[in-house]
MARBA-185595 format. One record per residue: x, y, z of N, C-alpha, C, O in turn; residue in three letters. Coordinates in steps of 0.02 Angstrom, whole numbers, plus 50000, padded with zeros to 5 digits. Layout:
<rec n_X="X" n_Y="Y" n_Z="Z" ca_X="X" ca_Y="Y" ca_Z="Z" c_X="X" c_Y="Y" c_Z="Z" o_X="X" o_Y="Y" o_Z="Z" r="ala"/>
...
END
This chain:
<rec n_X="51550" n_Y="51371" n_Z="51569" ca_X="51508" ca_Y="51334" ca_Z="51616" c_X="51435" c_Y="51340" c_Z="51594" o_X="51414" o_Y="51392" o_Z="51569" r="met"/>
<rec n_X="51398" n_Y="51288" n_Z="51605" ca_X="51327" ca_Y="51290" ca_Z="51591" c_X="51309" c_Y="51276" c_Z="51519" o_X="51251" o_Y="51283" o_Z="51500" r="gly"/>
<rec n_X="51357" n_Y="51257" n_Z="51478" ca_X="51343" ca_Y="51245" ca_Z="51407" c_X="51342" c_Y="51171" c_Z="51389" o_X="51343" o_Y="51153" o_Z="51330" r="leu"/>
<rec n_X="51340" n_Y="51128" n_Z="51439" ca_X="51344" ca_Y="51057" ca_Z="51426" c_X="51288" c_Y="51032" c_Z="51380" o_X="51301" o_Y="50992" o_Z="51335" r="glu"/>
<rec n_X="51228" n_Y="51056" n_Z="51390" ca_X="51171" ca_Y="51033" ca_Z="51350" c_X="51178" c_Y="51054" c_Z="51277" o_X="51166" o_Y="51014" o_Z="51232" r="ala"/>
<rec n_X="51197" n_Y="51117" n_Z="51265" ca_X="51205" ca_Y="51140" ca_Z="51197" c_X="51263" c_Y="51105" c_Z="51162" o_X="51259" o_Y="51091" o_Z="51102" r="ile"/>
<rec n_X="51315" n_Y="51090" n_Z="51200" ca_X="51372" ca_Y="51054" ca_Z="51170" c_X="51351" c_Y="50984" c_Z="51149" o_X="51372" o_Y="50959" o_Z="51097" r="glu"/>
<rec n_X="51309" n_Y="50952" n_Z="51188" ca_X="51284" ca_Y="50886" ca_Z="51170" c_X="51241" c_Y="50890" c_Z="51107" o_X="51246" o_Y="50847" o_Z="51063" r="glu"/>
<rec n_X="51199" n_Y="50941" n_Z="51103" ca_X="51158" ca_Y="50951" ca_Z="51043" c_X="51202" c_Y="50963" c_Z="50982" o_X="51188" o_Y="50937" o_Z="50928" r="ile"/>
<rec n_X="51255" n_Y="51003" n_Z="50989" ca_X="51301" ca_Y="51016" ca_Z="50934" c_X="51333" c_Y="50951" c_Z="50908" o_X="51338" o_Y="50941" o_Z="50848" r="glu"/>
<rec n_X="51354" n_Y="50908" n_Z="50953" ca_X="51384" ca_Y="50844" ca_Z="50933" c_X="51334" c_Y="50802" c_Z="50895" o_X="51350" o_Y="50774" o_Z="50843" r="val"/>
<rec n_X="51274" n_Y="50796" n_Z="50921" ca_X="51222" ca_Y="50756" ca_Z="50888" c_X="51206" c_Y="50785" c_Z="50819" o_X="51200" o_Y="50748" o_Z="50771" r="ile"/>
<rec n_X="51198" n_Y="50852" n_Z="50816" ca_X="51181" ca_Y="50884" ca_Z="50752" c_X="51237" c_Y="50873" c_Z="50701" o_X="51223" o_Y="50860" o_Z="50642" r="ala"/>
<rec n_X="51300" n_Y="50880" n_Z="50721" ca_X="51356" ca_Y="50870" ca_Z="50676" c_X="51359" c_Y="50797" c_Z="50651" o_X="51370" o_Y="50785" o_Z="50592" r="ala"/>
<rec n_X="51347" n_Y="50750" n_Z="50696" ca_X="51347" ca_Y="50680" ca_Z="50676" c_X="51291" c_Y="50666" c_Z="50626" o_X="51302" o_Y="50631" o_Z="50576" r="glu"/>
<rec n_X="51232" n_Y="50693" n_Z="50638" ca_X="51176" ca_Y="50683" ca_Z="50591" c_X="51189" c_Y="50716" c_Z="50524" o_X="51174" o_Y="50687" o_Z="50472" r="leu"/>
<rec n_X="51218" n_Y="50775" n_Z="50525" ca_X="51234" ca_Y="50811" ca_Z="50463" c_X="51286" c_Y="50771" c_Z="50423" o_X="51278" o_Y="50764" o_Z="50362" r="cys"/>
<rec n_X="51337" n_Y="50746" n_Z="50456" ca_X="51388" ca_Y="50706" ca_Z="50421" c_X="51356" c_Y="50644" c_Z="50391" o_X="51374" o_Y="50623" o_Z="50336" r="ala"/>
<rec n_X="51311" n_Y="50613" n_Z="50427" ca_X="51277" ca_Y="50554" ca_Z="50402" c_X="51235" c_Y="50570" c_Z="50340" o_X="51238" o_Y="50534" o_Z="50290" r="glu"/>
<rec n_X="51196" n_Y="50624" n_Z="50343" ca_X="51154" ca_Y="50644" ca_Z="50286" c_X="51195" c_Y="50657" c_Z="50224" o_X="51176" o_Y="50638" o_Z="50168" r="val"/>
<rec n_X="51253" n_Y="50690" n_Z="50233" ca_X="51294" ca_Y="50709" ca_Z="50175" c_X="51351" c_Y="50659" c_Z="50162" o_X="51396" o_Y="50672" o_Z="50122" r="phe"/>
<rec n_X="51348" n_Y="50601" n_Z="50195" ca_X="51398" ca_Y="50549" ca_Z="50186" c_X="51469" c_Y="50577" c_Z="50193" o_X="51512" o_Y="50565" o_Z="50151" r="asp"/>
<rec n_X="51479" n_Y="50616" n_Z="50246" ca_X="51543" ca_Y="50648" ca_Z="50258" c_X="51573" c_Y="50621" c_Z="50323" o_X="51537" o_Y="50597" o_Z="50366" r="ala"/>
<rec n_X="51638" n_Y="50625" n_Z="50329" ca_X="51670" ca_Y="50602" ca_Z="50390" c_X="51663" c_Y="50654" c_Z="50446" o_X="51664" o_Y="50636" o_Z="50505" r="ser"/>
<rec n_X="51656" n_Y="50719" n_Z="50428" ca_X="51650" ca_Y="50773" ca_Z="50477" c_X="51600" c_Y="50824" c_Z="50451" o_X="51590" o_Y="50831" o_Z="50391" r="his"/>
<rec n_X="51570" n_Y="50861" n_Z="50497" ca_X="51526" ca_Y="50917" ca_Z="50478" c_X="51533" c_Y="50971" c_Z="50531" o_X="51534" o_Y="50957" o_Z="50591" r="ala"/>
<rec n_X="51536" n_Y="51033" n_Z="50509" ca_X="51538" ca_Y="51090" ca_Z="50554" c_X="51471" c_Y="51125" c_Z="50549" o_X="51454" o_Y="51153" o_Z="50497" r="glu"/>
<rec n_X="51433" n_Y="51124" n_Z="50603" ca_X="51366" ca_Y="51153" ca_Z="50602" c_X="51361" c_Y="51218" c_Z="50641" o_X="51309" o_Y="51251" o_Z="50640" r="ile"/>
<rec n_X="51415" n_Y="51237" n_Z="50674" ca_X="51414" ca_Y="51298" ca_Z="50714" c_X="51421" c_Y="51360" c_Z="50670" o_X="51453" o_Y="51359" o_Z="50618" r="arg"/>
<rec n_X="51391" n_Y="51414" n_Z="50692" ca_X="51398" ca_Y="51479" ca_Z="50659" c_X="51469" c_Y="51504" c_Z="50672" o_X="51495" o_Y="51494" o_Z="50727" r="val"/>
<rec n_X="51500" n_Y="51538" n_Z="50623" ca_X="51570" ca_Y="51559" ca_Z="50631" c_X="51583" c_Y="51608" c_Z="50689" o_X="51640" o_Y="51612" o_Z="50713" r="pro"/>
<rec n_X="51533" n_Y="51645" n_Z="50711" ca_X="51545" ca_Y="51692" ca_Z="50766" c_X="51481" c_Y="51704" c_Z="50805" o_X="51425" o_Y="51691" o_Z="50781" r="ser"/>
<rec n_X="51489" n_Y="51729" n_Z="50865" ca_X="51431" ca_Y="51747" ca_Z="50907" c_X="51392" c_Y="51804" c_Z="50876" o_X="51331" o_Y="51807" o_Z="50882" r="gly"/>
<rec n_X="51427" n_Y="51851" n_Z="50844" ca_X="51393" ca_Y="51908" ca_Z="50813" c_X="51346" c_Y="51883" c_Z="50758" o_X="51289" o_Y="51907" o_Z="50752" r="ala"/>
<rec n_X="51370" n_Y="51837" n_Z="50716" ca_X="51326" ca_Y="51809" ca_Z="50664" c_X="51269" c_Y="51769" c_Z="50694" o_X="51213" o_Y="51772" o_Z="50669" r="leu"/>
<rec n_X="51283" n_Y="51733" n_Z="50747" ca_X="51230" ca_Y="51696" ca_Z="50780" c_X="51176" c_Y="51743" c_Z="50806" o_X="51116" o_Y="51730" o_Z="50800" r="ala"/>
<rec n_X="51197" n_Y="51800" n_Z="50835" ca_X="51149" ca_Y="51850" ca_Z="50858" c_X="51109" c_Y="51878" c_Z="50800" o_X="51048" o_Y="51887" o_Z="50805" r="asn"/>
<rec n_X="51143" n_Y="51893" n_Z="50744" ca_X="51108" ca_Y="51919" ca_Z="50686" c_X="51056" c_Y="51868" c_Z="50662" o_X="51000" o_Y="51887" o_Z="50647" r="leu"/>
<rec n_X="51075" n_Y="51805" n_Z="50658" ca_X="51027" ca_Y="51754" ca_Z="50636" c_X="50967" c_Y="51750" c_Z="50684" o_X="50910" o_Y="51741" o_Z="50662" r="tyr"/>
<rec n_X="50980" n_Y="51758" n_Z="50748" ca_X="50925" ca_Y="51758" ca_Z="50797" c_X="50879" c_Y="51817" c_Z="50785" o_X="50818" o_Y="51809" o_Z="50788" r="gly"/>
<rec n_X="50907" n_Y="51876" n_Z="50773" ca_X="50865" ca_Y="51935" ca_Z="50759" c_X="50826" c_Y="51925" c_Z="50694" o_X="50767" o_Y="51941" o_Z="50691" r="phe"/>
<rec n_X="50858" n_Y="51897" n_Z="50643" ca_X="50825" ca_Y="51887" ca_Z="50579" c_X="50769" c_Y="51835" c_Z="50584" o_X="50719" o_Y="51840" o_Z="50548" r="met"/>
<rec n_X="50777" n_Y="51786" n_Z="50628" ca_X="50727" ca_Y="51734" ca_Z="50636" c_X="50666" c_Y="51757" c_Z="50676" o_X="50612" o_Y="51730" o_Z="50668" r="ala"/>
<rec n_X="50676" n_Y="51808" n_Z="50718" ca_X="50622" ca_Y="51828" ca_Z="50763" c_X="50593" c_Y="51897" c_Z="50749" o_X="50539" o_Y="51913" o_Z="50774" r="thr"/>
<rec n_X="50628" n_Y="51936" n_Z="50709" ca_X="50608" ca_Y="52006" ca_Z="50699" c_X="50613" c_Y="52025" c_Z="50626" o_X="50641" o_Y="51988" o_Z="50585" r="cys"/>
<rec n_X="50586" n_Y="52083" n_Z="50611" ca_X="50597" ca_Y="52113" ca_Z="50545" c_X="50620" c_Y="52185" c_Z="50555" o_X="50607" o_Y="52214" o_Z="50608" r="lys"/>
<rec n_X="50654" n_Y="52214" n_Z="50505" ca_X="50677" ca_Y="52283" ca_Z="50514" c_X="50619" c_Y="52329" c_Z="50535" o_X="50564" o_Y="52324" o_Z="50508" r="pro"/>
<rec n_X="50633" n_Y="52372" n_Z="50581" ca_X="50583" ca_Y="52418" ca_Z="50608" c_X="50550" c_Y="52393" c_Z="50672" o_X="50519" o_Y="52433" o_Z="50708" r="gly"/>
<rec n_X="50557" n_Y="52328" n_Z="50688" ca_X="50529" ca_Y="52302" ca_Z="50750" c_X="50568" c_Y="52330" c_Z="50810" o_X="50628" o_Y="52343" o_Z="50806" r="asp"/>
<rec n_X="50532" n_Y="52338" n_Z="50865" ca_X="50563" ca_Y="52360" ca_Z="50928" c_X="50589" c_Y="52299" c_Z="50965" o_X="50557" o_Y="52247" o_Z="50967" r="ala"/>
<rec n_X="50647" n_Y="52307" n_Z="50996" ca_X="50673" ca_Y="52257" ca_Z="51042" c_X="50696" c_Y="52292" c_Z="51106" o_X="50709" o_Y="52352" o_Z="51106" r="ile"/>
<rec n_X="50700" n_Y="52254" n_Z="51160" ca_X="50727" ca_Y="52279" ca_Z="51222" c_X="50789" c_Y="52236" c_Z="51237" o_X="50786" o_Y="52175" o_Z="51237" r="ile"/>
<rec n_X="50845" n_Y="52270" n_Z="51249" ca_X="50908" ca_Y="52235" ca_Z="51261" c_X="50944" c_Y="52266" c_Z="51320" o_X="50938" o_Y="52326" o_Z="51331" r="ala"/>
<rec n_X="50981" n_Y="52226" n_Z="51358" ca_X="51020" ca_Y="52253" ca_Z="51414" c_X="51070" c_Y="52305" c_Z="51389" o_X="51104" o_Y="52294" o_Z="51339" r="pro"/>
<rec n_X="51076" n_Y="52361" n_Z="51424" ca_X="51124" ca_Y="52412" ca_Z="51403" c_X="51196" c_Y="52390" c_Z="51418" o_X="51207" o_Y="52344" o_Z="51457" r="pro"/>
<rec n_X="51243" n_Y="52423" n_Z="51386" ca_X="51313" ca_Y="52407" ca_Z="51396" c_X="51334" c_Y="52415" c_Z="51469" o_X="51381" o_Y="52382" o_Z="51492" r="ala"/>
<rec n_X="51300" n_Y="52458" n_Z="51506" ca_X="51318" ca_Y="52470" ca_Z="51576" c_X="51311" c_Y="52408" c_Z="51620" o_X="51341" o_Y="52405" o_Z="51673" r="thr"/>
<rec n_X="51272" n_Y="52359" n_Z="51598" ca_X="51268" ca_Y="52295" ca_Z="51635" c_X="51294" c_Y="52237" c_Z="51593" o_X="51276" o_Y="52179" o_Z="51604" r="ile"/>
<rec n_X="51335" n_Y="52253" n_Z="51543" ca_X="51366" ca_Y="52201" ca_Z="51503" c_X="51327" c_Y="52181" c_Z="51442" o_X="51343" o_Y="52131" o_Z="51410" r="gly"/>
<rec n_X="51275" n_Y="52220" n_Z="51423" ca_X="51238" ca_Y="52206" ca_Z="51362" c_X="51285" c_Y="52205" c_Z="51302" o_X="51328" o_Y="52248" o_Z="51296" r="gly"/>
<rec n_X="51277" n_Y="52156" n_Z="51260" ca_X="51324" ca_Y="52146" ca_Z="51204" c_X="51314" c_Y="52198" c_Z="51149" o_X="51257" o_Y="52216" o_Z="51134" r="his"/>
<rec n_X="51368" n_Y="52220" n_Z="51120" ca_X="51366" ca_Y="52272" ca_Z="51068" c_X="51323" c_Y="52250" c_Z="51008" o_X="51293" o_Y="52292" o_Z="50975" r="val"/>
<rec n_X="51319" n_Y="52185" n_Z="50994" ca_X="51280" ca_Y="52162" ca_Z="50937" c_X="51205" c_Y="52173" c_Z="50947" o_X="51167" o_Y="52171" o_Z="50898" r="thr"/>
<rec n_X="51184" n_Y="52186" n_Z="51008" ca_X="51113" ca_Y="52198" ca_Z="51023" c_X="51096" c_Y="52273" c_Z="51020" o_X="51040" o_Y="52292" o_Z="51037" r="his"/>
<rec n_X="51143" n_Y="52314" n_Z="50998" ca_X="51134" ca_Y="52387" ca_Z="50999" c_X="51144" c_Y="52418" c_Z="50931" o_X="51159" o_Y="52382" o_Z="50882" r="his"/>
<rec n_X="51136" n_Y="52483" n_Z="50926" ca_X="51139" ca_Y="52519" ca_Z="50862" c_X="51202" c_Y="52505" c_Z="50822" o_X="51197" o_Y="52493" o_Z="50762" r="asp"/>
<rec n_X="51262" n_Y="52505" n_Z="50852" ca_X="51322" ca_Y="52493" ca_Z="50811" c_X="51332" c_Y="52420" c_Z="50791" o_X="51375" o_Y="52405" o_Z="50750" r="pro"/>
<rec n_X="51293" n_Y="52375" n_Z="50820" ca_X="51299" ca_Y="52304" ca_Z="50806" c_X="51247" c_Y="52279" c_Z="50758" o_X="51213" o_Y="52318" o_Z="50725" r="gly"/>
<rec n_X="51240" n_Y="52213" n_Z="50753" ca_X="51197" ca_Y="52184" ca_Z="50702" c_X="51123" c_Y="52202" c_Z="50713" o_X="51086" o_Y="52205" o_Z="50664" r="cys"/>
<rec n_X="51101" n_Y="52213" n_Z="50774" ca_X="51031" ca_Y="52233" ca_Z="50784" c_X="51017" c_Y="52300" c_Z="50752" o_X="50966" o_Y="52308" o_Z="50718" r="ala"/>
<rec n_X="51061" n_Y="52347" n_Z="50761" ca_X="51054" ca_Y="52413" ca_Z="50730" c_X="51062" c_Y="52410" c_Z="50655" o_X="51024" o_Y="52441" o_Z="50618" r="gly"/>
<rec n_X="51112" n_Y="52372" n_Z="50632" ca_X="51124" ca_Y="52367" ca_Z="50561" c_X="51067" c_Y="52331" c_Z="50525" o_X="51054" o_Y="52343" o_Z="50466" r="leu"/>
<rec n_X="51033" n_Y="52286" n_Z="50561" ca_X="50974" ca_Y="52251" ca_Z="50533" c_X="50913" c_Y="52297" c_Z="50532" o_X="50863" o_Y="52281" o_Z="50500" r="phe"/>
<rec n_X="50917" n_Y="52353" n_Z="50567" ca_X="50862" ca_Y="52401" ca_Z="50565" c_X="50813" c_Y="52395" c_Z="50622" o_X="50756" o_Y="52418" o_Z="50617" r="gly"/>
<rec n_X="50833" n_Y="52364" n_Z="50677" ca_X="50789" ca_Y="52358" ca_Z="50734" c_X="50788" c_Y="52422" c_Z="50774" o_X="50838" o_Y="52458" o_Z="50776" r="leu"/>
<rec n_X="50732" n_Y="52435" n_Z="50806" ca_X="50725" ca_Y="52493" ca_Z="50851" c_X="50743" c_Y="52468" c_Z="50921" o_X="50704" o_Y="52433" o_Z="50953" r="glu"/>
<rec n_X="50802" n_Y="52487" n_Z="50945" ca_X="50828" ca_Y="52459" ca_Z="51007" c_X="50812" c_Y="52505" c_Z="51067" o_X="50824" o_Y="52565" o_Z="51065" r="ile"/>
<rec n_X="50785" n_Y="52474" n_Z="51119" ca_X="50770" ca_Y="52509" ca_Z="51181" c_X="50810" c_Y="52476" c_Z="51237" o_X="50804" o_Y="52416" o_Z="51247" r="his"/>
<rec n_X="50851" n_Y="52515" n_Z="51273" ca_X="50890" ca_Y="52485" ca_Z="51328" c_X="50843" c_Y="52464" c_Z="51385" o_X="50799" o_Y="52501" o_Z="51405" r="pro"/>
<rec n_X="50855" n_Y="52405" n_Z="51410" ca_X="50816" ca_Y="52379" ca_Z="51466" c_X="50831" c_Y="52421" c_Z="51528" o_X="50888" o_Y="52439" o_Z="51540" r="ala"/>
<rec n_X="50779" n_Y="52438" n_Z="51567" ca_X="50791" ca_Y="52473" ca_Z="51630" c_X="50830" c_Y="52427" c_Z="51677" o_X="50820" o_Y="52366" o_Z="51677" r="pro"/>
<rec n_X="50875" n_Y="52456" n_Z="51715" ca_X="50916" ca_Y="52415" ca_Z="51760" c_X="50906" c_Y="52436" c_Z="51832" o_X="50886" o_Y="52493" o_Z="51846" r="ile"/>
<rec n_X="50919" n_Y="52389" n_Z="51878" ca_X="50914" ca_Y="52404" ca_Z="51949" c_X="50969" c_Y="52453" c_Z="51968" o_X="51025" o_Y="52448" o_Z="51942" r="glu"/>
<rec n_X="50954" n_Y="52499" n_Z="52010" ca_X="51002" ca_Y="52550" ca_Z="52030" c_X="51062" c_Y="52521" c_Z="52068" o_X="51117" o_Y="52549" o_Z="52065" r="ala"/>
<rec n_X="51053" n_Y="52465" n_Z="52101" ca_X="51106" ca_Y="52439" ca_Z="52144" c_X="51138" c_Y="52375" c_Z="52117" o_X="51171" o_Y="52339" o_Z="52154" r="asp"/>
<rec n_X="51128" n_Y="52360" n_Z="52053" ca_X="51158" ca_Y="52297" ca_Z="52029" c_X="51160" c_Y="52292" c_Z="51954" o_X="51141" o_Y="52338" o_Z="51917" r="gly"/>
<rec n_X="51183" n_Y="52235" n_Z="51933" ca_X="51191" ca_Y="52221" ca_Z="51862" c_X="51134" c_Y="52178" c_Z="51837" o_X="51146" o_Y="52123" o_Z="51811" r="tyr"/>
<rec n_X="51073" n_Y="52201" n_Z="51846" ca_X="51017" ca_Y="52161" ca_Z="51823" c_X="50960" c_Y="52206" c_Z="51801" o_X="50960" o_Y="52266" o_Z="51812" r="asn"/>
<rec n_X="50912" n_Y="52174" n_Z="51769" ca_X="50854" ca_Y="52209" ca_Z="51741" c_X="50804" c_Y="52227" c_Z="51796" o_X="50791" o_Y="52186" o_Z="51841" r="val"/>
<rec n_X="50778" n_Y="52287" n_Z="51793" ca_X="50724" ca_Y="52310" ca_Z="51837" c_X="50659" c_Y="52284" c_Z="51808" o_X="50636" o_Y="52308" o_Z="51756" r="asp"/>
<rec n_X="50629" n_Y="52234" n_Z="51840" ca_X="50570" ca_Y="52201" ca_Z="51812" c_X="50510" c_Y="52247" c_Z="51806" o_X="50474" o_Y="52243" o_Z="51756" r="leu"/>
<rec n_X="50498" n_Y="52290" n_Z="51855" ca_X="50442" ca_Y="52337" ca_Z="51849" c_X="50453" c_Y="52386" c_Z="51791" o_X="50407" o_Y="52400" o_Z="51753" r="asp"/>
<rec n_X="50515" n_Y="52411" n_Z="51786" ca_X="50531" ca_Y="52456" ca_Z="51731" c_X="50527" c_Y="52421" c_Z="51664" o_X="50506" o_Y="52451" o_Z="51614" r="gly"/>
<rec n_X="50546" n_Y="52357" n_Z="51662" ca_X="50542" ca_Y="52318" ca_Z="51600" c_X="50469" c_Y="52311" c_Z="51578" o_X="50454" o_Y="52319" o_Z="51519" r="leu"/>
<rec n_X="50425" n_Y="52297" n_Z="51625" ca_X="50354" ca_Y="52290" ca_Z="51608" c_X="50326" c_Y="52356" c_Z="51582" o_X="50288" o_Y="52357" o_Z="51533" r="ala"/>
<rec n_X="50344" n_Y="52411" n_Z="51614" ca_X="50321" ca_Y="52477" ca_Z="51591" c_X="50346" c_Y="52492" c_Z="51521" o_X="50309" o_Y="52517" o_Z="51478" r="lys"/>
<rec n_X="50410" n_Y="52478" n_Z="51508" ca_X="50439" ca_Y="52491" ca_Z="51442" c_X="50408" c_Y="52446" c_Z="51390" o_X="50393" o_Y="52468" o_Z="51334" r="leu"/>
<rec n_X="50398" n_Y="52383" n_Z="51406" ca_X="50367" ca_Y="52336" ca_Z="51359" c_X="50296" c_Y="52357" c_Z="51341" o_X="50275" o_Y="52352" o_Z="51283" r="ala"/>
<rec n_X="50259" n_Y="52381" n_Z="51390" ca_X="50191" ca_Y="52406" ca_Z="51377" c_X="50194" c_Y="52464" c_Z="51328" o_X="50151" o_Y="52470" o_Z="51283" r="arg"/>
<rec n_X="50243" n_Y="52507" n_Z="51336" ca_X="50249" ca_Y="52568" ca_Z="51295" c_X="50274" c_Y="52553" c_Z="51224" o_X="50244" o_Y="52578" o_Z="51176" r="lys"/>
<rec n_X="50327" n_Y="52512" n_Z="51216" ca_X="50357" ca_Y="52503" ca_Z="51150" c_X="50335" c_Y="52441" c_Z="51113" o_X="50349" o_Y="52433" o_Z="51054" r="val"/>
<rec n_X="50299" n_Y="52395" n_Z="51148" ca_X="50275" ca_Y="52333" ca_Z="51118" c_X="50330" c_Y="52297" c_Z="51078" o_X="50326" o_Y="52291" o_Z="51017" r="lys"/>
<rec n_X="50381" n_Y="52273" n_Z="51114" ca_X="50438" ca_Y="52242" ca_Z="51080" c_X="50421" c_Y="52175" c_Z="51048" o_X="50378" o_Y="52139" o_Z="51073" r="pro"/>
<rec n_X="50454" n_Y="52161" n_Z="50994" ca_X="50448" ca_Y="52095" ca_Z="50962" c_X="50492" c_Y="52045" c_Z="50999" o_X="50479" o_Y="51985" o_Z="50999" r="lys"/>
<rec n_X="50545" n_Y="52071" n_Z="51031" ca_X="50594" ca_Y="52029" ca_Z="51064" c_X="50622" c_Y="52064" c_Z="51126" o_X="50635" o_Y="52125" o_Z="51125" r="leu"/>
<rec n_X="50632" n_Y="52026" n_Z="51179" ca_X="50667" ca_Y="52051" ca_Z="51238" c_X="50727" c_Y="52005" c_Z="51248" o_X="50719" o_Y="51944" o_Z="51256" r="ile"/>
<rec n_X="50787" n_Y="52033" n_Z="51246" ca_X="50847" ca_Y="51993" ca_Z="51255" c_X="50873" c_Y="52001" c_Z="51327" o_X="50856" o_Y="52049" o_Z="51361" r="thr"/>
<rec n_X="50914" n_Y="51954" n_Z="51347" ca_X="50945" ca_Y="51957" ca_Z="51413" c_X="51014" c_Y="51924" c_Z="51407" o_X="51026" o_Y="51884" o_Z="51362" r="ile"/>
<rec n_X="51057" n_Y="51940" n_Z="51453" ca_X="51125" ca_Y="51913" ca_Z="51450" c_X="51170" c_Y="51960" c_Z="51412" o_X="51149" o_Y="52015" o_Z="51393" r="gly"/>
<rec n_X="51230" n_Y="51939" n_Z="51401" ca_X="51277" ca_Y="51981" ca_Z="51365" c_X="51349" c_Y="51962" c_Z="51378" o_X="51364" o_Y="51904" o_Z="51391" r="gly"/>
<rec n_X="51392" n_Y="52010" n_Z="51374" ca_X="51463" ca_Y="51998" ca_Z="51382" c_X="51484" c_Y="51987" c_Z="51454" o_X="51536" o_Y="51959" o_Z="51467" r="ser"/>
<rec n_X="51443" n_Y="52009" n_Z="51500" ca_X="51461" ca_Y="52007" ca_Z="51571" c_X="51398" c_Y="51989" c_Z="51610" o_X="51350" o_Y="52027" o_Z="51612" r="leu"/>
<rec n_X="51400" n_Y="51931" n_Z="51642" ca_X="51344" ca_Y="51910" ca_Z="51684" c_X="51371" c_Y="51898" c_Z="51755" o_X="51396" o_Y="51844" o_Z="51770" r="asn"/>
<rec n_X="51365" n_Y="51949" n_Z="51796" ca_X="51390" ca_Y="51943" ca_Z="51864" c_X="51342" c_Y="51906" c_Z="51910" o_X="51363" o_Y="51874" o_Z="51958" r="leu"/>
<rec n_X="51277" n_Y="51911" n_Z="51895" ca_X="51226" ca_Y="51880" ca_Z="51938" c_X="51176" c_Y="51844" c_Z="51893" o_X="51168" o_Y="51862" o_Z="51835" r="phe"/>
<rec n_X="51142" n_Y="51794" n_Z="51920" ca_X="51090" ca_Y="51760" ca_Z="51881" c_X="51034" c_Y="51809" c_Z="51862" o_X="51015" o_Y="51852" o_Z="51902" r="pro"/>
<rec n_X="51010" n_Y="51802" n_Z="51802" ca_X="50954" ca_Y="51844" ca_Z="51780" c_X="50887" c_Y="51812" c_Z="51798" o_X="50882" o_Y="51751" o_Z="51800" r="his"/>
<rec n_X="50836" n_Y="51853" n_Z="51812" ca_X="50770" ca_Y="51826" ca_Z="51829" c_X="50733" c_Y="51804" c_Z="51765" o_X="50686" o_Y="51837" o_Z="51743" r="pro"/>
<rec n_X="50755" n_Y="51749" n_Z="51737" ca_X="50731" ca_Y="51726" ca_Z="51671" c_X="50655" c_Y="51715" c_Z="51671" o_X="50621" o_Y="51738" o_Z="51625" r="ile"/>
<rec n_X="50629" n_Y="51680" n_Z="51720" ca_X="50557" ca_Y="51665" ca_Z="51720" c_X="50516" c_Y="51729" c_Z="51723" o_X="50465" o_Y="51735" o_Z="51689" r="ala"/>
<rec n_X="50539" n_Y="51777" n_Z="51762" ca_X="50502" ca_Y="51840" ca_Z="51768" c_X="50506" c_Y="51881" c_Z="51703" o_X="50458" o_Y="51913" o_Z="51683" r="glu"/>
<rec n_X="50565" n_Y="51881" n_Z="51671" ca_X="50573" ca_Y="51916" ca_Z="51608" c_X="50529" c_Y="51882" c_Z="51555" o_X="50497" o_Y="51916" o_Z="51514" r="ile"/>
<rec n_X="50528" n_Y="51816" n_Z="51555" ca_X="50485" ca_Y="51779" ca_Z="51508" c_X="50412" c_Y="51797" c_Z="51519" o_X="50374" o_Y="51804" o_Z="51470" r="arg"/>
<rec n_X="50391" n_Y="51805" n_Z="51581" ca_X="50322" ca_Y="51823" ca_Z="51595" c_X="50306" c_Y="51892" c_Z="51566" o_X="50251" o_Y="51902" o_Z="51538" r="ala"/>
<rec n_X="50352" n_Y="51939" n_Z="51572" ca_X="50342" ca_Y="52006" ca_Z="51542" c_X="50337" c_Y="51998" c_Z="51466" o_X="50293" o_Y="52027" o_Z="51435" r="val"/>
<rec n_X="50382" n_Y="51960" n_Z="51437" ca_X="50381" ca_Y="51950" ca_Z="51364" c_X="50314" c_Y="51920" c_Z="51342" o_X="50284" o_Y="51943" o_Z="51293" r="ala"/>
<rec n_X="50291" n_Y="51870" n_Z="51378" ca_X="50227" ca_Y="51838" ca_Z="51360" c_X="50169" c_Y="51887" c_Z="51366" o_X="50124" o_Y="51889" o_Z="51324" r="asp"/>
<rec n_X="50170" n_Y="51926" n_Z="51420" ca_X="50115" ca_Y="51973" ca_Z="51432" c_X="50108" c_Y="52025" c_Z="51376" o_X="50053" o_Y="52046" o_Z="51359" r="lys"/>
<rec n_X="50166" n_Y="52045" n_Z="51347" ca_X="50163" ca_Y="52098" ca_Z="51297" c_X="50179" c_Y="52073" c_Z="51227" o_X="50193" o_Y="52114" o_Z="51183" r="phe"/>
<rec n_X="50177" n_Y="52007" n_Z="51216" ca_X="50183" ca_Y="51980" ca_Z="51149" c_X="50252" c_Y="51977" c_Z="51120" o_X="50260" o_Y="51971" o_Z="51059" r="gly"/>
<rec n_X="50303" n_Y="51980" n_Z="51162" ca_X="50373" ca_Y="51977" ca_Z="51136" c_X="50394" c_Y="51904" c_Z="51131" o_X="50451" o_Y="51890" o_Z="51110" r="ala"/>
END
């Protein structure tokens, strides 16, 4: 659910790619979500950069942590502070952590999203601290 817009973009991109290469079909999707996450990290960060990612306790994806592609790429991973009573990011704690570690990237979402994330507020923290 909620992926209608990206699916439309995928169809358009595949059609354009097939046209450019004079092919009947084109596959433009990345083979896995883990590789897609790695490409995202590589596009936005360099090894040694700090990132803030949701911890596994609220469904943060393994690829955003030390044993996954973020760690293997050499990023310094800091778990996002979470609310004591739910599966979401503690915005005040996030701002304090971002001030301290100066992350290049703040991620949100993961394998388990039980409640909507406060995206605009997280974006505001990211903008304030240059992530």
